[in-house]
C-alpha positions as CSV (number, residue, x, y, z in Angstrom):
1,M,0.0,0.0,0.0
2,T,1.5,3.3,-1.0
3,Q,1.4,6.4,1.2
4,A,-1.2,8.1,-1.0
5,S,-3.6,5.2,-0.9
6,A,-3.1,4.8,2.9
7,D,-4.0,8.5,3.3
8,V,-7.2,8.1,1.3
9,F,-8.2,5.0,3.2
10,T,-7.5,6.7,6.6
11,A,-9.5,9.8,5.6
12,A,-12.4,7.7,4.4
13,A,-12.4,5.5,7.5
14,G,-12.3,8.6,9.8
15,H,-15.1,10.3,8.0
16,R,-17.3,7.1,8.1
17,S,-16.8,6.7,11.8
18,G,-16.7,10.4,12.7
19,L,-20.1,11.4,11.3
20,P,-22.2,8.8,13.3
21,T,-20.2,9.5,16.4
22,A,-20.8,13.2,16.2
23,A,-24.5,12.6,15.3
24,V,-25.0,10.5,18.4
25,F,-22.7,11.8,21.1
26,L,-23.1,15.5,20.6
27,P,-26.9,15.5,21.3
28,V,-26.3,13.1,24.3
29,Q,-23.8,15.5,25.7
30,L,-26.0,18.5,25.2
31,A,-29.0,16.8,26.8
32,T,-26.8,15.7,29.8
33,V,-25.5,19.3,30.4
34,W,-29.0,20.6,30.1
35,A,-30.4,18.0,32.6
36,M,-27.6,18.7,35.1
37,A,-28.2,22.5,34.8
38,R,-31.9,22.0,35.3
39,H,-31.4,19.8,38.3
40,K,-29.1,22.4,39.9
41,G,-31.6,25.2,39.2
42,V,-29.5,27.0,36.6
43,V,-32.1,26.7,33.8
């Protein structure tokens, strides 16, 4: 495997795993922060 093909593969793999991760964990983190703030009376 050449360096150029390895870079393309790594970029594609990162994009494929990064999008679902961001789509799932970002809303979960925001909901958690909101729930903690509401519980403490901040919101």
